[in-house]
Biopython code that builds the backbone (N, CA, C, O; Angstrom):
import numpy as np
from Bio.PDB.StructureBuilder import StructureBuilder

atoms = [
    (1, "MET", "N", (22.402, -25.154, -36.045)),
    (1, "MET", "CA", (23.020, -24.840, -35.824)),
    (1, "MET", "C", (22.827, -23.383, -35.919)),
    (1, "MET", "O", (22.246, -22.945, -36.912)),
    (2, "ALA", "N", (23.416, -22.259, -34.633)),
    (2, "ALA", "CA", (23.496, -21.404, -34.204)),
    (2, "ALA", "C", (23.658, -19.882, -35.098)),
    (2, "ALA", "O", (24.700, -19.543, -34.538)),
    (3, "ILE", "N", (23.390, -18.780, -36.034)),
    (3, "ILE", "CA", (24.206, -18.027, -36.750)),
    (3, "ILE", "C", (24.544, -16.733, -35.559)),
    (3, "ILE", "O", (23.626, -15.950, -35.311)),
    (4, "LYS", "N", (25.798, -16.577, -34.903)),
    (4, "LYS", "CA", (26.340, -15.497, -34.166)),
    (4, "LYS", "C", (26.282, -14.494, -35.492)),
    (4, "LYS", "O", (25.852, -14.865, -36.584)),
    (5, "SER", "N", (26.966, -12.681, -35.111)),
    (5, "SER", "CA", (27.076, -11.954, -36.297)),
    (5, "SER", "C", (28.522, -11.682, -35.752)),
    (5, "SER", "O", (28.782, -12.040, -34.604)),
    (6, "VAL", "N", (29.727, -10.902, -36.727)),
    (6, "VAL", "CA", (30.757, -10.130, -35.954)),
    (6, "VAL", "C", (31.275, -9.104, -36.248)),
    (6, "VAL", "O", (31.752, -9.351, -37.356)),
    (7, "SER", "N", (31.443, -8.397, -36.078)),
    (7, "SER", "CA", (31.735, -6.981, -36.709)),
    (7, "SER", "C", (33.547, -6.900, -36.786)),
    (7, "SER", "O", (34.228, -7.260, -35.827)),
    (8, "ILE", "N", (34.181, -6.350, -38.130)),
    (8, "ILE", "CA", (35.430, -6.558, -37.760)),
    (8, "ILE", "C", (35.383, -5.025, -38.596)),
    (8, "ILE", "O", (34.544, -4.369, -39.214)),
    (9, "ARG", "N", (37.283, -4.862, -38.080)),
    (9, "ARG", "CA", (37.375, -3.952, -38.362)),
    (9, "ARG", "C", (38.136, -3.824, -38.973)),
    (9, "ARG", "O", (39.191, -4.403, -38.713)),
    (10, "ILE", "N", (37.990, -2.698, -40.543)),
    (10, "ILE", "CA", (38.859, -2.666, -42.270)),
    (10, "ILE", "C", (39.208, -1.604, -42.722)),
    (10, "ILE", "O", (38.453, -0.633, -42.784)),
    (11, "GLU", "N", (40.400, -1.606, -43.111)),
    (11, "GLU", "CA", (40.890, -0.053, -44.429)),
    (11, "GLU", "C", (39.342, 0.237, -45.633)),
    (11, "GLU", "O", (38.306, -0.186, -46.145)),
    (12, "GLU", "N", (39.725, 0.650, -45.567)),
    (12, "GLU", "CA", (38.051, 0.963, -46.788)),
    (12, "GLU", "C", (38.218, 0.728, -47.912)),
    (12, "GLU", "O", (37.288, 0.392, -48.646)),
    (13, "GLU", "N", (39.941, 0.899, -48.470)),
    (13, "GLU", "CA", (40.693, -0.099, -49.832)),
    (13, "GLU", "C", (40.498, -1.181, -49.895)),
    (13, "GLU", "O", (40.178, -1.816, -50.900)),
    (14, "MET", "N", (40.763, -1.803, -48.157)),
    (14, "MET", "CA", (40.283, -3.107, -48.559)),
    (14, "MET", "C", (39.545, -3.765, -48.496)),
    (14, "MET", "O", (39.478, -4.960, -48.786)),
    (15, "LEU", "N", (38.124, -2.338, -47.672)),
    (15, "LEU", "CA", (36.516, -3.931, -47.895)),
    (15, "LEU", "C", (36.152, -3.360, -49.435)),
    (15, "LEU", "O", (35.087, -3.905, -49.724)),
    (16, "LYS", "N", (36.640, -2.363, -50.722)),
    (16, "LYS", "CA", (36.730, -2.256, -51.249)),
    (16, "LYS", "C", (37.166, -3.196, -52.160)),
    (16, "LYS", "O", (36.224, -3.533, -52.877)),
    (17, "LYS", "N", (38.538, -3.950, -52.529)),
    (17, "LYS", "CA", (38.501, -4.580, -52.575)),
    (17, "LYS", "C", (38.447, -5.766, -52.834)),
    (17, "LYS", "O", (38.756, -6.401, -53.842)),
    (18, "LEU", "N", (37.823, -6.199, -51.365)),
    (18, "LEU", "CA", (36.886, -7.407, -51.099)),
    (18, "LEU", "C", (35.768, -7.274, -51.874)),
    (18, "LEU", "O", (35.409, -7.894, -52.876)),
    (19, "SER", "N", (35.341, -6.506, -51.353)),
    (19, "SER", "CA", (33.937, -6.008, -52.156)),
    (19, "SER", "C", (33.745, -6.608, -54.176)),
    (19, "SER", "O", (32.739, -7.015, -54.757)),
    (20, "TYR", "N", (35.514, -6.349, -54.827)),
    (20, "TYR", "CA", (35.297, -6.303, -55.818)),
    (20, "TYR", "C", (35.845, -8.546, -55.993)),
    (20, "TYR", "O", (36.117, -9.186, -57.009)),
    (21, "VAL", "N", (35.814, -8.754, -55.326)),
    (21, "VAL", "CA", (36.597, -9.668, -55.485)),
    (21, "VAL", "C", (35.154, -10.748, -54.962)),
    (21, "VAL", "O", (34.861, -11.804, -55.524)),
    (22, "ALA", "N", (34.615, -10.308, -54.094)),
    (22, "ALA", "CA", (33.434, -11.061, -53.783)),
    (22, "ALA", "C", (32.521, -11.016, -55.320)),
    (22, "ALA", "O", (32.426, -11.908, -56.163)),
    (23, "ASP", "N", (31.884, -9.567, -55.315)),
    (23, "ASP", "CA", (31.442, -9.263, -56.906)),
    (23, "ASP", "C", (31.693, -10.300, -57.904)),
    (23, "ASP", "O", (30.850, -11.062, -58.379)),
    (24, "TYR", "N", (33.315, -10.235, -58.253)),
    (24, "TYR", "CA", (34.205, -10.610, -59.750)),
    (24, "TYR", "C", (33.483, -12.843, -59.166)),
    (24, "TYR", "O", (33.459, -13.797, -59.944)),
    (25, "GLU", "N", (33.245, -12.851, -58.310)),
    (25, "GLU", "CA", (32.868, -14.307, -57.751)),
    (25, "GLU", "C", (31.911, -14.752, -56.906)),
    (25, "GLU", "O", (31.886, -15.706, -56.128)),
    (26, "GLY", "N", (30.715, -13.467, -57.327)),
    (26, "GLY", "CA", (29.129, -13.956, -57.628)),
    (26, "GLY", "C", (28.718, -14.022, -56.241)),
    (26, "GLY", "O", (27.777, -14.804, -56.110)),
    (27, "ARG", "N", (29.121, -13.432, -55.062)),
    (27, "ARG", "CA", (29.021, -13.577, -53.635)),
    (27, "ARG", "C", (28.774, -12.153, -53.403)),
    (27, "ARG", "O", (29.152, -11.259, -54.159)),
    (28, "SER", "N", (27.749, -11.899, -51.702)),
    (28, "SER", "CA", (28.344, -11.028, -51.208)),
    (28, "SER", "C", (29.529, -10.954, -50.239)),
    (28, "SER", "O", (30.361, -11.843, -50.061)),
    (29, "VAL", "N", (29.471, -9.591, -49.559)),
    (29, "VAL", "CA", (31.019, -9.628, -48.935)),
    (29, "VAL", "C", (30.420, -10.732, -48.325)),
    (29, "VAL", "O", (31.124, -11.708, -48.585)),
    (30, "ASN", "N", (29.411, -11.072, -47.603)),
    (30, "ASN", "CA", (29.126, -12.003, -45.988)),
    (30, "ASN", "C", (29.602, -12.850, -46.527)),
    (30, "ASN", "O", (30.736, -13.012, -46.076)),
    (31, "SER", "N", (29.274, -13.832, -47.619)),
    (31, "SER", "CA", (29.262, -15.109, -47.783)),
    (31, "SER", "C", (31.114, -15.000, -48.615)),
    (31, "SER", "O", (31.531, -16.144, -48.798)),
    (32, "HIS", "N", (31.602, -14.479, -48.835)),
    (32, "HIS", "CA", (32.714, -14.551, -49.452)),
    (32, "HIS", "C", (33.398, -15.111, -47.589)),
    (32, "HIS", "O", (33.709, -16.198, -47.101)),
    (33, "ILE", "N", (33.365, -13.700, -47.078)),
    (33, "ILE", "CA", (34.425, -13.732, -46.062)),
    (33, "ILE", "C", (33.869, -15.289, -45.285)),
    (33, "ILE", "O", (34.828, -15.587, -44.572)),
    (34, "LEU", "N", (32.879, -16.292, -45.119)),
    (34, "LEU", "CA", (32.850, -17.369, -44.798)),
    (34, "LEU", "C", (33.602, -17.979, -45.806)),
    (34, "LEU", "O", (34.752, -18.207, -45.433)),
    (35, "VAL", "N", (33.413, -18.242, -46.688)),
    (35, "VAL", "CA", (34.221, -19.552, -47.684)),
    (35, "VAL", "C", (35.747, -18.839, -47.551)),
    (35, "VAL", "O", (36.808, -19.461, -47.611)),
    (36, "LEU", "N", (35.601, -17.408, -47.360)),
    (36, "LEU", "CA", (37.549, -17.599, -46.483)),
    (36, "LEU", "C", (37.964, -18.094, -45.409)),
    (36, "LEU", "O", (39.025, -18.628, -45.085)),
    (37, "ILE", "N", (36.729, -17.794, -44.721)),
    (37, "ILE", "CA", (36.994, -18.448, -43.370)),
    (37, "ILE", "C", (37.008, -20.444, -43.859)),
    (37, "ILE", "O", (37.945, -21.223, -43.682)),
    (38, "ARG", "N", (36.308, -20.600, -44.174)),
    (38, "ARG", "CA", (36.508, -21.864, -44.135)),
    (38, "ARG", "C", (37.304, -22.717, -44.922)),
    (38, "ARG", "O", (37.553, -23.918, -44.825)),
    (39, "ARG", "N", (37.738, -21.634, -45.920)),
    (39, "ARG", "CA", (39.437, -22.147, -46.399)),
    (39, "ARG", "C", (40.018, -22.393, -45.190)),
    (39, "ARG", "O", (40.502, -23.470, -44.841)),
    (40, "ASP", "N", (39.975, -21.534, -44.647)),
    (40, "ASP", "CA", (41.378, -21.366, -43.538)),
    (40, "ASP", "C", (41.020, -22.652, -42.326)),
    (40, "ASP", "O", (41.820, -23.456, -41.848)),
    (41, "ILE", "N", (40.044, -22.558, -42.138)),
    (41, "ILE", "CA", (39.977, -23.601, -41.395)),
    (41, "ILE", "C", (40.080, -25.374, -41.699)),
    (41, "ILE", "O", (40.830, -26.202, -41.183)),
    (42, "ARG", "N", (39.392, -25.483, -42.368)),
    (42, "ARG", "CA", (39.856, -26.771, -43.873)),
    (42, "ARG", "C", (41.625, -26.973, -43.928)),
    (42, "ARG", "O", (42.173, -28.069, -43.815)),
    (43, "ALA", "N", (42.311, -25.729, -44.115)),
    (43, "ALA", "CA", (43.609, -25.919, -44.792)),
    (43, "ALA", "C", (44.620, -26.542, -43.224)),
    (43, "ALA", "O", (45.592, -27.266, -43.006)),
    (44, "PHE", "N", (43.169, -25.317, -42.072)),
    (44, "PHE", "CA", (44.599, -25.719, -40.630)),
    (44, "PHE", "C", (44.329, -26.572, -39.880)),
    (44, "PHE", "O", (45.080, -26.758, -38.923)),
    (45, "GLU", "N", (42.663, -27.729, -40.136)),
    (45, "GLU", "CA", (42.287, -28.548, -39.777)),
    (45, "GLU", "C", (43.523, -30.495, -40.365)),
    (45, "GLU", "O", (43.708, -31.625, -39.915)),
    (46, "GLU", "N", (44.158, -29.251, -42.105)),
    (46, "GLU", "CA", (44.033, -30.087, -42.572)),
    (46, "GLU", "C", (45.997, -30.552, -41.927)),
    (46, "GLU", "O", (46.072, -31.683, -41.446)),
    (47, "LYS", "N", (46.625, -30.172, -41.937)),
    (47, "LYS", "CA", (47.965, -29.711, -40.971)),
    (47, "LYS", "C", (48.120, -30.077, -39.511)),
    (47, "LYS", "O", (49.148, -30.435, -38.936)),
    (48, "ASN", "N", (46.955, -29.926, -39.044)),
    (48, "ASN", "CA", (47.299, -29.665, -37.421)),
    (48, "ASN", "C", (46.304, -30.940, -36.730)),
    (48, "ASN", "O", (46.579, -31.481, -35.658)),
    (49, "GLY", "N", (45.109, -31.286, -37.576)),
    (49, "GLY", "CA", (43.973, -32.187, -37.459)),
    (49, "GLY", "C", (42.853, -31.245, -36.693)),
    (49, "GLY", "O", (42.808, -30.120, -36.195)),
    (50, "PRO", "N", (41.897, -32.475, -36.911)),
    (50, "PRO", "CA", (40.604, -31.753, -36.215)),
    (50, "PRO", "C", (40.720, -30.938, -35.103)),
    (50, "PRO", "O", (41.305, -31.068, -34.028)),
    (51, "ILE", "N", (39.806, -29.775, -35.759)),
    (51, "ILE", "CA", (39.010, -29.142, -34.552)),
    (51, "ILE", "C", (37.621, -29.276, -33.294)),
    (51, "ILE", "O", (36.726, -28.433, -33.244)),
    (52, "GLU", "N", (37.694, -30.590, -32.280)),
    (52, "GLU", "CA", (36.843, -31.346, -32.079)),
    (52, "GLU", "C", (36.389, -30.864, -30.155)),
    (52, "GLU", "O", (37.017, -30.746, -29.103)),
    (53, "GLY", "N", (35.006, -30.728, -30.597)),
    (53, "GLY", "CA", (35.122, -30.868, -29.313)),
    (53, "GLY", "C", (33.843, -28.528, -28.660)),
    (53, "GLY", "O", (33.428, -27.559, -29.296)),
    (54, "SER", "N", (33.861, -28.758, -27.864)),
    (54, "SER", "CA", (33.415, -27.163, -27.840)),
    (54, "SER", "C", (34.645, -26.558, -27.262)),
    (54, "SER", "O", (35.510, -27.045, -26.534)),
    (55, "ILE", "N", (34.509, -25.437, -27.744)),
    (55, "ILE", "CA", (35.485, -24.263, -27.639)),
    (55, "ILE", "C", (35.654, -23.433, -26.454)),
    (55, "ILE", "O", (34.517, -23.407, -25.983)),
    (56, "SER", "N", (35.938, -23.171, -26.168)),
    (56, "SER", "CA", (35.363, -22.455, -24.600)),
    (56, "SER", "C", (35.994, -20.898, -24.899)),
    (56, "SER", "O", (37.123, -20.717, -25.357)),
    (57, "PRO", "N", (34.941, -19.705, -24.511)),
    (57, "PRO", "CA", (35.627, -18.299, -24.942)),
    (57, "PRO", "C", (37.309, -18.537, -24.045)),
    (57, "PRO", "O", (38.447, -18.318, -24.461)),
    (58, "ASP", "N", (36.750, -19.150, -22.489)),
    (58, "ASP", "CA", (38.468, -18.347, -21.474)),
    (58, "ASP", "C", (39.328, -19.983, -22.400)),
    (58, "ASP", "O", (40.205, -20.333, -21.611)),
    (59, "VAL", "N", (39.341, -20.549, -23.123)),
    (59, "VAL", "CA", (40.541, -21.211, -23.840)),
    (59, "VAL", "C", (40.616, -20.338, -25.020)),
    (59, "VAL", "O", (41.597, -19.598, -25.088)),
    (60, "ASN", "N", (40.143, -20.318, -25.529)),
    (60, "ASN", "CA", (40.032, -19.022, -27.436)),
    (60, "ASN", "C", (40.652, -18.322, -27.118)),
    (60, "ASN", "O", (40.295, -17.151, -26.994)),
    (61, "VAL", "N", (41.535, -18.635, -26.921)),
    (61, "VAL", "CA", (42.854, -17.488, -27.736)),
    (61, "VAL", "C", (43.661, -18.196, -28.235)),
    (61, "VAL", "O", (43.569, -19.424, -28.247)),
    (62, "LYS", "N", (44.987, -17.256, -28.947)),
    (62, "LYS", "CA", (45.821, -17.822, -29.531)),
    (62, "LYS", "C", (46.979, -18.284, -29.350)),
    (62, "LYS", "O", (47.776, -17.505, -28.826)),
    (63, "PRO", "N", (47.516, -19.798, -29.738)),
    (63, "PRO", "CA", (48.318, -20.583, -28.475)),
    (63, "PRO", "C", (49.425, -20.319, -29.029)),
    (63, "PRO", "O", (49.502, -19.968, -30.207)),
    (64, "ALA", "N", (50.242, -20.428, -28.394)),
    (64, "ALA", "CA", (51.808, -20.042, -28.547)),
    (64, "ALA", "C", (52.406, -20.569, -29.724)),
    (64, "ALA", "O", (52.306, -21.760, -30.018)),
    (65, "ARG", "N", (53.108, -19.623, -30.506)),
    (65, "ARG", "CA", (53.782, -20.291, -31.863)),
    (65, "ARG", "C", (54.855, -21.481, -31.378)),
    (65, "ARG", "O", (55.496, -21.484, -30.327)),
    (66, "LYS", "N", (54.869, -22.276, -32.210)),
    (66, "LYS", "CA", (55.504, -23.532, -32.297)),
    (66, "LYS", "C", (56.768, -23.773, -32.872)),
    (66, "LYS", "O", (56.798, -24.349, -33.959)),
    (67, "HIS", "N", (58.233, -23.293, -32.107)),
    (67, "HIS", "CA", (59.023, -23.060, -32.630)),
    (67, "HIS", "C", (59.831, -23.983, -33.727)),
    (67, "HIS", "O", (59.820, -25.182, -33.449)),
    (68, "THR", "N", (60.222, -23.778, -34.397)),
    (68, "THR", "CA", (61.453, -25.159, -35.680)),
    (68, "THR", "C", (62.681, -24.260, -35.284)),
    (68, "THR", "O", (63.167, -23.133, -35.192)),
    (69, "GLU", "N", (62.813, -25.644, -35.118)),
    (69, "GLU", "CA", (65.136, -25.961, -35.151)),
    (69, "GLU", "C", (65.083, -24.796, -36.943)),
    (69, "GLU", "O", (64.220, -24.939, -37.808)),
    (70, "LYS", "N", (65.795, -24.169, -36.982)),
    (70, "LYS", "CA", (67.072, -23.360, -37.696)),
    (70, "LYS", "C", (68.127, -24.486, -38.426)),
    (70, "LYS", "O", (69.137, -24.096, -39.011)),
]
sb = StructureBuilder()
sb.init_structure("model")
sb.init_model(0)
sb.init_chain("A")
sb.init_seg("    ")
for serial, (resi, resn, name, xyz) in enumerate(atoms, 1):
    if name == "N":
        sb.init_residue(resn, " ", resi, " ")
    sb.init_atom(name, np.array(xyz, "f"), 0.0, 1.0, " ", f" {name:<3s}", serial, name[0])
structure = sb.get_structure()
């Protein structure tokens, strides 16, 4: 599996709080972010089914919101 890197813009206060939580959990900020991402993907797949196949950048866009009846 290839390892890629990504940079994000984050408010300083949020980064400080994230660092605090990561340190409390005994992780680096990077490792903690990966835990959060894995948790989010798992929750998405539990609700919507597995994400399968190759995800091409040209289709890797935010899907339209599902409309719910009120």
